[in-house]
mmCIF file of the N, C-alpha and C atoms, coordinates in Angstrom:
data_MODEL
# 
_entry.id   MODEL 
# 
loop_
_atom_site.group_PDB 
_atom_site.id 
_atom_site.type_symbol 
_atom_site.label_atom_id 
_atom_site.label_alt_id 
_atom_site.label_comp_id 
_atom_site.label_asym_id 
_atom_site.label_entity_id 
_atom_site.label_seq_id 
_atom_site.pdbx_PDB_ins_code 
_atom_site.Cartn_x 
_atom_site.Cartn_y 
_atom_site.Cartn_z 
_atom_site.occupancy 
_atom_site.B_iso_or_equiv 
_atom_site.pdbx_formal_charge 
_atom_site.auth_seq_id 
_atom_site.auth_comp_id 
_atom_site.auth_asym_id 
_atom_site.auth_atom_id 
_atom_site.pdbx_PDB_model_num 
ATOM 1   N N  . MET A 1 1  ? 26.589 -7.497  -27.164 1.00 0.00 ? 1  MET A N  1 
ATOM 2   C CA . MET A 1 1  ? 27.782 -7.854  -26.432 1.00 0.00 ? 1  MET A CA 1 
ATOM 3   C C  . MET A 1 1  ? 27.415 -8.824  -25.316 1.00 0.00 ? 1  MET A C  1 
ATOM 4   N N  . VAL A 1 2  ? 28.188 -9.873  -25.198 1.00 0.00 ? 2  VAL A N  1 
ATOM 5   C CA . VAL A 1 2  ? 27.931 -10.887 -24.188 1.00 0.00 ? 2  VAL A CA 1 
ATOM 6   C C  . VAL A 1 2  ? 28.831 -10.629 -22.988 1.00 0.00 ? 2  VAL A C  1 
ATOM 7   N N  . TYR A 1 3  ? 28.230 -10.642 -21.802 1.00 0.00 ? 3  TYR A N  1 
ATOM 8   C CA . TYR A 1 3  ? 28.978 -10.432 -20.570 1.00 0.00 ? 3  TYR A CA 1 
ATOM 9   C C  . TYR A 1 3  ? 29.286 -11.781 -19.940 1.00 0.00 ? 3  TYR A C  1 
ATOM 10  N N  . ILE A 1 4  ? 30.560 -12.010 -19.620 1.00 0.00 ? 4  ILE A N  1 
ATOM 11  C CA . ILE A 1 4  ? 30.987 -13.267 -19.016 1.00 0.00 ? 4  ILE A CA 1 
ATOM 12  C C  . ILE A 1 4  ? 31.882 -12.963 -17.820 1.00 0.00 ? 4  ILE A C  1 
ATOM 13  N N  . CYS A 1 5  ? 31.612 -13.593 -16.698 1.00 0.00 ? 5  CYS A N  1 
ATOM 14  C CA . CYS A 1 5  ? 32.445 -13.430 -15.507 1.00 0.00 ? 5  CYS A CA 1 
ATOM 15  C C  . CYS A 1 5  ? 33.764 -14.165 -15.732 1.00 0.00 ? 5  CYS A C  1 
ATOM 16  N N  . LYS A 1 6  ? 34.875 -13.448 -15.560 1.00 0.00 ? 6  LYS A N  1 
ATOM 17  C CA . LYS A 1 6  ? 36.199 -14.024 -15.796 1.00 0.00 ? 6  LYS A CA 1 
ATOM 18  C C  . LYS A 1 6  ? 36.885 -14.487 -14.517 1.00 0.00 ? 6  LYS A C  1 
ATOM 19  N N  . GLY A 1 7  ? 36.273 -14.272 -13.361 1.00 0.00 ? 7  GLY A N  1 
ATOM 20  C CA . GLY A 1 7  ? 36.825 -14.725 -12.094 1.00 0.00 ? 7  GLY A CA 1 
ATOM 21  C C  . GLY A 1 7  ? 37.781 -13.738 -11.432 1.00 0.00 ? 7  GLY A C  1 
ATOM 22  N N  . VAL A 1 8  ? 37.965 -12.562 -12.023 1.00 0.00 ? 8  VAL A N  1 
ATOM 23  C CA . VAL A 1 8  ? 38.843 -11.541 -11.450 1.00 0.00 ? 8  VAL A CA 1 
ATOM 24  C C  . VAL A 1 8  ? 38.211 -10.934 -10.203 1.00 0.00 ? 8  VAL A C  1 
ATOM 25  N N  . CYS A 1 9  ? 36.906 -10.945 -10.126 1.00 0.00 ? 9  CYS A N  1 
ATOM 26  C CA . CYS A 1 9  ? 36.170 -10.288 -9.049  1.00 0.00 ? 9  CYS A CA 1 
ATOM 27  C C  . CYS A 1 9  ? 36.378 -10.951 -7.687  1.00 0.00 ? 9  CYS A C  1 
ATOM 28  N N  . ASP A 1 10 ? 36.854 -12.183 -7.651  1.00 0.00 ? 10 ASP A N  1 
ATOM 29  C CA . ASP A 1 10 ? 37.074 -12.858 -6.368  1.00 0.00 ? 10 ASP A CA 1 
ATOM 30  C C  . ASP A 1 10 ? 38.112 -12.137 -5.522  1.00 0.00 ? 10 ASP A C  1 
ATOM 31  N N  . SER A 1 11 ? 39.081 -11.498 -6.158  1.00 0.00 ? 11 SER A N  1 
ATOM 32  C CA . SER A 1 11 ? 40.109 -10.777 -5.405  1.00 0.00 ? 11 SER A CA 1 
ATOM 33  C C  . SER A 1 11 ? 39.625 -9.402  -4.960  1.00 0.00 ? 11 SER A C  1 
ATOM 34  N N  . LEU A 1 12 ? 38.531 -8.907  -5.529  1.00 0.00 ? 12 LEU A N  1 
ATOM 35  C CA . LEU A 1 12 ? 37.989 -7.589  -5.211  1.00 0.00 ? 12 LEU A CA 1 
ATOM 36  C C  . LEU A 1 12 ? 36.825 -7.641  -4.241  1.00 0.00 ? 12 LEU A C  1 
ATOM 37  N N  . LYS A 1 13 ? 36.523 -8.803  -3.724  1.00 0.00 ? 13 LYS A N  1 
ATOM 38  C CA . LYS A 1 13 ? 35.364 -8.994  -2.855  1.00 0.00 ? 13 LYS A CA 1 
ATOM 39  C C  . LYS A 1 13 ? 35.459 -8.096  -1.623  1.00 0.00 ? 13 LYS A C  1 
ATOM 40  N N  . GLY A 1 14 ? 34.370 -7.400  -1.299  1.00 0.00 ? 14 GLY A N  1 
ATOM 41  C CA . GLY A 1 14 ? 34.341 -6.478  -0.169  1.00 0.00 ? 14 GLY A CA 1 
ATOM 42  C C  . GLY A 1 14 ? 34.269 -7.202  1.162   1.00 0.00 ? 14 GLY A C  1 
ATOM 43  N N  . GLU A 1 15 ? 34.666 -6.501  2.222   1.00 0.00 ? 15 GLU A N  1 
ATOM 44  C CA . GLU A 1 15 ? 34.640 -7.091  3.563   1.00 0.00 ? 15 GLU A CA 1 
ATOM 45  C C  . GLU A 1 15 ? 33.210 -7.142  4.084   1.00 0.00 ? 15 GLU A C  1 
ATOM 46  N N  . LYS A 1 16 ? 32.985 -7.983  5.072   1.00 0.00 ? 16 LYS A N  1 
ATOM 47  C CA . LYS A 1 16 ? 31.651 -8.131  5.649   1.00 0.00 ? 16 LYS A CA 1 
ATOM 48  C C  . LYS A 1 16 ? 31.311 -6.913  6.496   1.00 0.00 ? 16 LYS A C  1 
ATOM 49  N N  . ILE A 1 17 ? 30.068 -6.473  6.395   1.00 0.00 ? 17 ILE A N  1 
ATOM 50  C CA . ILE A 1 17 ? 29.569 -5.333  7.155   1.00 0.00 ? 17 ILE A CA 1 
ATOM 51  C C  . ILE A 1 17 ? 28.577 -5.864  8.186   1.00 0.00 ? 17 ILE A C  1 
ATOM 52  N N  . PRO A 1 18 ? 28.839 -5.688  9.485   1.00 0.00 ? 18 PRO A N  1 
ATOM 53  C CA . PRO A 1 18 ? 27.929 -6.205  10.505  1.00 0.00 ? 18 PRO A CA 1 
ATOM 54  C C  . PRO A 1 18 ? 26.689 -5.321  10.656  1.00 0.00 ? 18 PRO A C  1 
ATOM 55  N N  . ASN A 1 19 ? 25.521 -5.883  10.386  1.00 0.00 ? 19 ASN A N  1 
ATOM 56  C CA . ASN A 1 19 ? 24.228 -5.220  10.590  1.00 0.00 ? 19 ASN A CA 1 
ATOM 57  C C  . ASN A 1 19 ? 24.153 -3.828  9.977   1.00 0.00 ? 19 ASN A C  1 
ATOM 58  N N  . GLY A 1 20 ? 24.600 -3.707  8.753   1.00 0.00 ? 20 GLY A N  1 
ATOM 59  C CA . GLY A 1 20 ? 24.550 -2.397  8.116   1.00 0.00 ? 20 GLY A CA 1 
ATOM 60  C C  . GLY A 1 20 ? 24.311 -2.518  6.632   1.00 0.00 ? 20 GLY A C  1 
ATOM 61  N N  . SER A 1 21 ? 24.090 -1.401  6.034   1.00 0.00 ? 21 SER A N  1 
ATOM 62  C CA . SER A 1 21 ? 23.875 -1.364  4.604   1.00 0.00 ? 21 SER A CA 1 
ATOM 63  C C  . SER A 1 21 ? 25.220 -1.359  3.890   1.00 0.00 ? 21 SER A C  1 
ATOM 64  N N  . LYS A 1 22 ? 25.438 -2.323  3.039   1.00 0.00 ? 22 LYS A N  1 
ATOM 65  C CA . LYS A 1 22 ? 26.687 -2.387  2.292   1.00 0.00 ? 22 LYS A CA 1 
ATOM 66  C C  . LYS A 1 22 ? 26.802 -1.201  1.345   1.00 0.00 ? 22 LYS A C  1 
ATOM 67  N N  . TYR A 1 23 ? 25.672 -0.764  0.818   1.00 0.00 ? 23 TYR A N  1 
ATOM 68  C CA . TYR A 1 23 ? 25.691 0.402   -0.069  1.00 0.00 ? 23 TYR A CA 1 
ATOM 69  C C  . TYR A 1 23 ? 26.081 1.661   0.702   1.00 0.00 ? 23 TYR A C  1 
ATOM 70  N N  . GLY A 1 24 ? 25.703 1.745   1.953   1.00 0.00 ? 24 GLY A N  1 
ATOM 71  C CA . GLY A 1 24 ? 26.050 2.891   2.784   1.00 0.00 ? 24 GLY A CA 1 
ATOM 72  C C  . GLY A 1 24 ? 27.540 2.975   3.077   1.00 0.00 ? 24 GLY A C  1 
ATOM 73  N N  . TYR A 1 25 ? 28.224 1.845   3.052   1.00 0.00 ? 25 TYR A N  1 
ATOM 74  C CA . TYR A 1 25 ? 29.659 1.811   3.288   1.00 0.00 ? 25 TYR A CA 1 
ATOM 75  C C  . TYR A 1 25 ? 30.460 1.940   1.991   1.00 0.00 ? 25 TYR A C  1 
ATOM 76  N N  . GLY A 1 26 ? 29.783 2.189   0.874   1.00 0.00 ? 26 GLY A N  1 
ATOM 77  C CA . GLY A 1 26 ? 30.474 2.422   -0.386  1.00 0.00 ? 26 GLY A CA 1 
ATOM 78  C C  . GLY A 1 26 ? 30.697 1.190   -1.240  1.00 0.00 ? 26 GLY A C  1 
ATOM 79  N N  . GLN A 1 27 ? 30.118 0.068   -0.856  1.00 0.00 ? 27 GLN A N  1 
ATOM 80  C CA . GLN A 1 27 ? 30.275 -1.127  -1.673  1.00 0.00 ? 27 GLN A CA 1 
ATOM 81  C C  . GLN A 1 27 ? 29.250 -1.127  -2.793  1.00 0.00 ? 27 GLN A C  1 
ATOM 82  N N  . LYS A 1 28 ? 29.596 -1.772  -3.893  1.00 0.00 ? 28 LYS A N  1 
ATOM 83  C CA . LYS A 1 28 ? 28.711 -1.873  -5.049  1.00 0.00 ? 28 LYS A CA 1 
ATOM 84  C C  . LYS A 1 28 ? 28.548 -3.333  -5.397  1.00 0.00 ? 28 LYS A C  1 
ATOM 85  N N  . ARG A 1 29 ? 27.401 -3.680  -6.008  1.00 0.00 ? 29 ARG A N  1 
ATOM 86  C CA . ARG A 1 29 ? 27.105 -5.077  -6.316  1.00 0.00 ? 29 ARG A CA 1 
ATOM 87  C C  . ARG A 1 29 ? 27.072 -5.303  -7.813  1.00 0.00 ? 29 ARG A C  1 
ATOM 88  N N  . CYS A 1 30 ? 27.749 -6.345  -8.241  1.00 0.00 ? 30 CYS A N  1 
ATOM 89  C CA . CYS A 1 30 ? 27.693 -6.760  -9.639  1.00 0.00 ? 30 CYS A CA 1 
ATOM 90  C C  . CYS A 1 30 ? 26.567 -7.785  -9.758  1.00 0.00 ? 30 CYS A C  1 
ATOM 91  N N  . THR A 1 31 ? 25.630 -7.540  -10.647 1.00 0.00 ? 31 THR A N  1 
ATOM 92  C CA . THR A 1 31 ? 24.492 -8.441  -10.776 1.00 0.00 ? 31 THR A CA 1 
ATOM 93  C C  . THR A 1 31 ? 24.870 -9.736  -11.483 1.00 0.00 ? 31 THR A C  1 
ATOM 94  N N  . LEU A 1 32 ? 25.882 -9.703  -12.328 1.00 0.00 ? 32 LEU A N  1 
ATOM 95  C CA . LEU A 1 32 ? 26.293 -10.907 -13.046 1.00 0.00 ? 32 LEU A CA 1 
ATOM 96  C C  . LEU A 1 32 ? 27.154 -11.810 -12.161 1.00 0.00 ? 32 LEU A C  1 
ATOM 97  N N  . CYS A 1 33 ? 28.144 -11.238 -11.495 1.00 0.00 ? 33 CYS A N  1 
ATOM 98  C CA . CYS A 1 33 ? 29.039 -12.018 -10.625 1.00 0.00 ? 33 CYS A CA 1 
ATOM 99  C C  . CYS A 1 33 ? 28.363 -12.371 -9.309  1.00 0.00 ? 33 CYS A C  1 
ATOM 100 N N  . GLY A 1 34 ? 27.445 -11.508 -8.840  1.00 0.00 ? 34 GLY A N  1 
ATOM 101 C CA . GLY A 1 34 ? 26.696 -11.775 -7.620  1.00 0.00 ? 34 GLY A CA 1 
ATOM 102 C C  . GLY A 1 34 ? 27.454 -11.479 -6.345  1.00 0.00 ? 34 GLY A C  1 
ATOM 103 N N  . ILE A 1 35 ? 28.432 -10.555 -6.376  1.00 0.00 ? 35 ILE A N  1 
ATOM 104 C CA . ILE A 1 35 ? 29.185 -10.222 -5.171  1.00 0.00 ? 35 ILE A CA 1 
ATOM 105 C C  . ILE A 1 35 ? 29.222 -8.719  -4.970  1.00 0.00 ? 35 ILE A C  1 
ATOM 106 N N  . PHE A 1 36 ? 29.479 -8.317  -3.724  1.00 0.00 ? 36 PHE A N  1 
ATOM 107 C CA . PHE A 1 36 ? 29.699 -6.915  -3.393  1.00 0.00 ? 36 PHE A CA 1 
ATOM 108 C C  . PHE A 1 36 ? 31.191 -6.647  -3.463  1.00 0.00 ? 36 PHE A C  1 
ATOM 109 N N  . MET A 1 37 ? 31.571 -5.496  -4.010  1.00 0.00 ? 37 MET A N  1 
ATOM 110 C CA . MET A 1 37 ? 32.977 -5.132  -4.105  1.00 0.00 ? 37 MET A CA 1 
ATOM 111 C C  . MET A 1 37 ? 33.154 -3.652  -3.854  1.00 0.00 ? 37 MET A C  1 
ATOM 112 N N  . THR A 1 38 ? 34.359 -3.273  -3.483  1.00 0.00 ? 38 THR A N  1 
ATOM 113 C CA . THR A 1 38 ? 34.690 -1.877  -3.248  1.00 0.00 ? 38 THR A CA 1 
ATOM 114 C C  . THR A 1 38 ? 35.606 -1.408  -4.379  1.00 0.00 ? 38 THR A C  1 
ATOM 115 N N  . VAL A 1 39 ? 35.041 -0.747  -5.365  1.00 0.00 ? 39 VAL A N  1 
ATOM 116 C CA . VAL A 1 39 ? 35.794 -0.209  -6.497  1.00 0.00 ? 39 VAL A CA 1 
ATOM 117 C C  . VAL A 1 39 ? 35.357 1.235   -6.725  1.00 0.00 ? 39 VAL A C  1 
ATOM 118 N N  . SER A 1 40 ? 36.169 1.995   -7.435  1.00 0.00 ? 40 SER A N  1 
ATOM 119 C CA . SER A 1 40 ? 35.848 3.405   -7.638  1.00 0.00 ? 40 SER A CA 1 
ATOM 120 C C  . SER A 1 40 ? 35.014 3.644   -8.899  1.00 0.00 ? 40 SER A C  1 
ATOM 121 N N  . GLY A 1 41 ? 35.044 2.741   -9.855  1.00 0.00 ? 41 GLY A N  1 
ATOM 122 C CA . GLY A 1 41 ? 34.330 2.946   -11.113 1.00 0.00 ? 41 GLY A CA 1 
ATOM 123 C C  . GLY A 1 41 ? 32.870 2.530   -11.051 1.00 0.00 ? 41 GLY A C  1 
ATOM 124 N N  . PHE A 1 42 ? 32.212 2.675   -12.195 1.00 0.00 ? 42 PHE A N  1 
ATOM 125 C CA . PHE A 1 42 ? 30.794 2.313   -12.295 1.00 0.00 ? 42 PHE A CA 1 
ATOM 126 C C  . PHE A 1 42 ? 30.586 0.965   -12.965 1.00 0.00 ? 42 PHE A C  1 
ATOM 127 N N  . ARG A 1 43 ? 31.643 0.376   -13.488 1.00 0.00 ? 43 ARG A N  1 
ATOM 128 C CA . ARG A 1 43 ? 31.553 -0.920  -14.155 1.00 0.00 ? 43 ARG A CA 1 
ATOM 129 C C  . ARG A 1 43 ? 32.394 -1.953  -13.428 1.00 0.00 ? 43 ARG A C  1 
ATOM 130 N N  . CYS A 1 44 ? 31.974 -3.193  -13.507 1.00 0.00 ? 44 CYS A N  1 
ATOM 131 C CA . CYS A 1 44 ? 32.703 -4.295  -12.885 1.00 0.00 ? 44 CYS A CA 1 
ATOM 132 C C  . CYS A 1 44 ? 34.007 -4.516  -13.653 1.00 0.00 ? 44 CYS A C  1 
ATOM 133 N N  . PRO A 1 45 ? 35.151 -4.555  -12.961 1.00 0.00 ? 45 PRO A N  1 
ATOM 134 C CA . PRO A 1 45 ? 36.416 -4.774  -13.650 1.00 0.00 ? 45 PRO A CA 1 
ATOM 135 C C  . PRO A 1 45 ? 36.542 -6.188  -14.214 1.00 0.00 ? 45 PRO A C  1 
ATOM 136 N N  . CYS A 1 46 ? 35.679 -7.081  -13.817 1.00 0.00 ? 46 CYS A N  1 
ATOM 137 C CA . CYS A 1 46 ? 35.719 -8.469  -14.271 1.00 0.00 ? 46 CYS A CA 1 
ATOM 138 C C  . CYS A 1 46 ? 34.923 -8.677  -15.566 1.00 0.00 ? 46 CYS A C  1 
ATOM 139 N N  . CYS A 1 47 ? 33.682 -8.189  -15.578 1.00 0.00 ? 47 CYS A N  1 
ATOM 140 C CA . CYS A 1 47 ? 32.797 -8.491  -16.710 1.00 0.00 ? 47 CYS A CA 1 
ATOM 141 C C  . CYS A 1 47 ? 32.234 -7.247  -17.403 1.00 0.00 ? 47 CYS A C  1 
ATOM 142 N N  . SER A 1 48 ? 32.548 -6.066  -16.942 1.00 0.00 ? 48 SER A N  1 
ATOM 143 C CA . SER A 1 48 ? 32.136 -4.781  -17.533 1.00 0.00 ? 48 SER A CA 1 
ATOM 144 C C  . SER A 1 48 ? 30.639 -4.491  -17.450 1.00 0.00 ? 48 SER A C  1 
ATOM 145 N N  . VAL A 1 49 ? 29.928 -5.133  -16.540 1.00 0.00 ? 49 VAL A N  1 
ATOM 146 C CA . VAL A 1 49 ? 28.507 -4.853  -16.319 1.00 0.00 ? 49 VAL A CA 1 
ATOM 147 C C  . VAL A 1 49 ? 28.398 -3.647  -15.389 1.00 0.00 ? 49 VAL A C  1 
ATOM 148 N N  . LEU A 1 50 ? 27.375 -2.818  -15.566 1.00 0.00 ? 50 LEU A N  1 
ATOM 149 C CA . LEU A 1 50 ? 27.158 -1.695  -14.661 1.00 0.00 ? 50 LEU A CA 1 
ATOM 150 C C  . LEU A 1 50 ? 26.899 -2.213  -13.252 1.00 0.00 ? 50 LEU A C  1 
ATOM 151 N N  . LEU A 1 51 ? 27.551 -1.600  -12.275 1.00 0.00 ? 51 LEU A N  1 
ATOM 152 C CA . LEU A 1 51 ? 27.398 -2.009  -10.881 1.00 0.00 ? 51 LEU A CA 1 
ATOM 153 C C  . LEU A 1 51 ? 26.189 -1.335  -10.260 1.00 0.00 ? 51 LEU A C  1 
ATOM 154 N N  . ARG A 1 52 ? 25.519 -2.043  -9.370  1.00 0.00 ? 52 ARG A N  1 
ATOM 155 C CA . ARG A 1 52 ? 24.367 -1.497  -8.666  1.00 0.00 ? 52 ARG A CA 1 
ATOM 156 C C  . ARG A 1 52 ? 24.870 -0.729  -7.459  1.00 0.00 ? 52 ARG A C  1 
ATOM 157 N N  . THR A 1 53 ? 24.456 0.535   -7.325  1.00 0.00 ? 53 THR A N  1 
ATOM 158 C CA . THR A 1 53 ? 24.912 1.387   -6.229  1.00 0.00 ? 53 THR A CA 1 
ATOM 159 C C  . THR A 1 53 ? 23.816 1.661   -5.217  1.00 0.00 ? 53 THR A C  1 
ATOM 160 N N  . LYS A 1 54 ? 22.590 1.275   -5.531  1.00 0.00 ? 54 LYS A N  1 
ATOM 161 C CA . LYS A 1 54 ? 21.462 1.495   -4.625  1.00 0.00 ? 54 LYS A CA 1 
ATOM 162 C C  . LYS A 1 54 ? 20.706 0.196   -4.438  1.00 0.00 ? 54 LYS A C  1 
ATOM 163 N N  . SER A 1 55 ? 20.105 0.050   -3.304  1.00 0.00 ? 55 SER A N  1 
ATOM 164 C CA . SER A 1 55 ? 19.320 -1.115  -2.979  1.00 0.00 ? 55 SER A CA 1 
ATOM 165 C C  . SER A 1 55 ? 18.068 -1.187  -3.844  1.00 0.00 ? 55 SER A C  1 
ATOM 166 N N  . ARG A 1 56 ? 17.646 -2.384  -4.200  1.00 0.00 ? 56 ARG A N  1 
ATOM 167 C CA . ARG A 1 56 ? 16.406 -2.541  -4.968  1.00 0.00 ? 56 ARG A CA 1 
ATOM 168 C C  . ARG A 1 56 ? 15.188 -2.374  -4.081  1.00 0.00 ? 56 ARG A C  1 
ATOM 169 N N  . GLY A 1 57 ? 15.327 -2.680  -2.801  1.00 0.00 ? 57 GLY A N  1 
ATOM 170 C CA . GLY A 1 57 ? 14.202 -2.631  -1.881  1.00 0.00 ? 57 GLY A CA 1 
ATOM 171 C C  . GLY A 1 57 ? 14.216 -1.419  -0.986  1.00 0.00 ? 57 GLY A C  1 
ATOM 172 N N  . ARG A 1 58 ? 14.806 -0.314  -1.434  1.00 0.00 ? 58 ARG A N  1 
ATOM 173 C CA . ARG A 1 58 ? 14.870 0.866   -0.579  1.00 0.00 ? 58 ARG A CA 1 
ATOM 174 C C  . ARG A 1 58 ? 13.482 1.449   -0.375  1.00 0.00 ? 58 ARG A C  1 
ATOM 175 N N  . LYS A 1 59 ? 13.302 2.143   0.717   1.00 0.00 ? 59 LYS A N  1 
ATOM 176 C CA . LYS A 1 59 ? 11.977 2.678   1.045   1.00 0.00 ? 59 LYS A CA 1 
ATOM 177 C C  . LYS A 1 59 ? 11.994 4.177   1.060   1.00 0.00 ? 59 LYS A C  1 
# 
């Protein structure tokens, strides 16, 4: 299955978080679209890719 960004995610873009972890505020990142969004599901509503819920560089 090929994943393609359809541009729907632009309306779901999350607000800016000042000096904080976006994941801590409940935002999730789509690796294909490259944006943080606030959605309740585990998949991107735009391209159906699994959303990242944890930081890659966590310690």
